[in-house]
C-alpha positions in Angstrom: -15.4 101.5 98.3 -13.7 104.1 100.9 -10.7 103.2 102.8 -9.9 105.5 105.8 -6.5 106.2 106.5 -4.9 107.4 109.6 -3.2 110.4 108.8 0.0 109.4 110.7 3.5 110.9 110.2 7.0 109.0 109.4 10.0 108.5 111.3 11.3 111.5 109.6 8.6 113.8 110.3 6.9 113.8 107.0 3.1 113.4 106.3 2.6 109.7 104.8 2.0 109.8 101.0 -1.5 108.5 100.4 -1.4 105.0 98.3 -2.0 105.4 94.6 -1.9 103.9 91.2 0.7 104.4 88.6 -1.9 104.9 85.9 -5.8 105.4 85.8 -6.4 101.7 84.8 -3.8 100.1 87.5 -5.6 97.7 89.8 -2.6 98.2 92.7 -2.3 101.2 94.9 1.6 101.7 95.6 2.7 101.6 99.0 6.2 102.8 100.4 9.0 101.7 102.7 9.3 104.5 105.0 11.7 102.9 107.2 15.1 101.5 106.3 15.2 97.4 106.0 15.0 96.0 109.3 17.2 92.6 109.0 15.9 90.1 111.3 18.5 86.9 111.9 21.4 85.8 113.7 24.0 88.4 113.4 27.7 86.8 113.7 30.6 88.7 115.1 33.1 88.5 112.5 36.4 90.2 112.3 36.0 91.5 108.8 35.5 95.5 108.8 31.9 96.7 107.8 30.9 93.4 106.4 28.0 92.3 108.4 27.3 88.2 108.1 24.3 86.1 109.5 23.8 82.7 110.2 20.8 82.9 109.1 18.5 85.7 107.7 14.6 85.0 109.1 13.1 88.0 107.5 13.4 91.3 106.2 10.7 94.1 107.2 9.5 97.2 106.2 7.5 100.0 108.0 4.9 101.8 105.7 3.1 104.2 108.3 0.0 103.4 106.9 -3.1 102.5 109.3 -6.4 101.7 107.4 -10.0 100.8 108.3 -12.6 99.8 105.2 -15.6 101.8 105.1 -17.7 98.2 105.9 -16.7 95.0 107.4 -17.3 93.4 103.8 -14.4 95.2 102.5 -10.4 94.4 103.1 -7.4 94.4 101.1 -4.8 92.3 100.1 -1.0 93.2 99.5 1.1 92.0 96.7 4.6 92.2 95.3 5.2 94.6 92.5 6.6 93.5 89.4 10.1 95.1 90.4 10.4 92.8 93.0 12.0 90.3 90.1 15.0 92.9 89.9 15.6 92.0 94.2 16.8 88.8 95.8 13.2 89.2 98.0 9.9 87.3 97.9 6.9 88.3 99.9 7.4 86.2 103.0 3.7 85.5 102.8 3.1 85.4 99.3 -0.1 87.6 99.5 -0.6 89.8 102.8 -4.6 89.6 103.8 -5.7 92.8 105.9 -9.0 91.8 107.7 -11.4 94.8 108.0 -11.0 94.8 111.6 -7.4 95.1 111.9 -6.1 98.6 112.9 -2.2 98.1 113.3 0.3 99.7 110.8 0.6 97.7 107.5 4.2 96.0 107.6 5.7 94.3 104.7 8.1 91.4 105.4 10.2 89.6 102.8 12.4 86.7 103.0 15.9 87.0 101.3 17.0 84.7 98.7 20.6 84.5 99.1 22.8 84.3 95.8 26.1 82.6 95.7 27.9 85.8 95.8 26.3 86.4 99.3 27.5 83.3 100.5 31.0 83.2 102.9 32.3 79.8 103.5 34.6 79.6 106.6 36.7 76.6 108.0 36.0 77.2 111.7 37.8 74.5 114.5 37.3 71.7 111.7 34.0 72.6 110.5 33.0 74.6 107.4 30.4 77.2 108.2 28.1 79.0 105.5 27.4 82.7 106.5 25.2 85.0 104.7 25.5 88.9 103.8 23.0 91.0 102.2 23.5 92.6 99.3 22.0 96.1 99.5 21.2 96.8 95.9 19.2 93.6 95.9 16.6 94.9 98.8 14.4 97.6 99.0 15.2 100.7 100.2 13.5 103.7 102.5 11.2 105.5 100.1 10.8 103.1 97.7 7.7 101.4 96.1 7.8 97.8 98.2 4.0 96.8 97.2 0.6 97.3 96.2 -2.7 97.3 98.2 -5.8 95.8 96.0 -9.3 96.3 97.5 -11.5 93.5 98.0 -15.2 92.5 98.8 -15.5 89.8 101.0 -18.0 87.0 100.1 -19.6 84.6 102.8 -19.2 81.1 101.8 -22.4 78.7 103.1 -20.7 75.3 103.3 -22.9 72.0 102.0 -22.0 68.8 102.9 -22.9 66.1 100.4 -22.3 62.5 99.7 -21.0 63.4 95.9 -19.8 66.1 93.7 -20.8 66.8 89.9 -18.8 65.2 87.4 -16.2 66.7 85.0 -13.9 66.1 82.6 -10.8 66.9 84.9 -12.1 65.0 87.7 -9.2 64.8 90.4 -6.8 65.5 88.0 -4.1 67.4 90.2 -0.8 69.3 89.7 0.1 69.6 85.7 -3.0 67.3 84.9 -4.6 69.7 82.4 -1.6 70.4 80.2 1.6 71.9 79.6 
C-alpha cells in the first residue's frame, strides 16, 4: 500500500521525518510531536509565580506536520496511542483516530489529561472551596517525542440486510462479562 506524504517543514524549519516502525515486524508507524503541547482549557489568573492553573483542561493537542493521501479510496489509516502512554497522564481523546481516505488536513493528536492527586489545588475562595488543576509537564508528551502510531487499513464495504431473525449461538444476547472472567 502506498500513502503519499506531503513534504512540509515543521515550525522550526526542519523537514518532517517520515513515519517509521521501530522494528521490521512492527505494525504501527511512529509519529512525532513537532510542536510544544497546546493546552486547551480555562486558565486561572492566580497570584502564584510560575504556576499555571486551570479551572478545567479540555484537551492537549500536538501538531505532527503530517498530511497524507492514501493511493486509493479503499485505504485509510488509524491512529493508536503508543504503549508508552502508560507512563503519561494522557489518553487519546477519541480512543482511536480514524483518518478517512479523503482527509487532506494535518494529522493532529488530541489527548485528555488525567489529573493525579498532586495536580489538584484546593483553594478556599469567598466562602467556597474551588479545585484547580495544574499540568505535570513530566506526565505529558513534549516536542520531538513519539506520540502515536499510524496503522494502514483497507476499507471493506458492508451490505446491511434486514432480516426477521439471526442465527442462534451459544452466547446469544449475553452482554458485558457474559463470556467469562
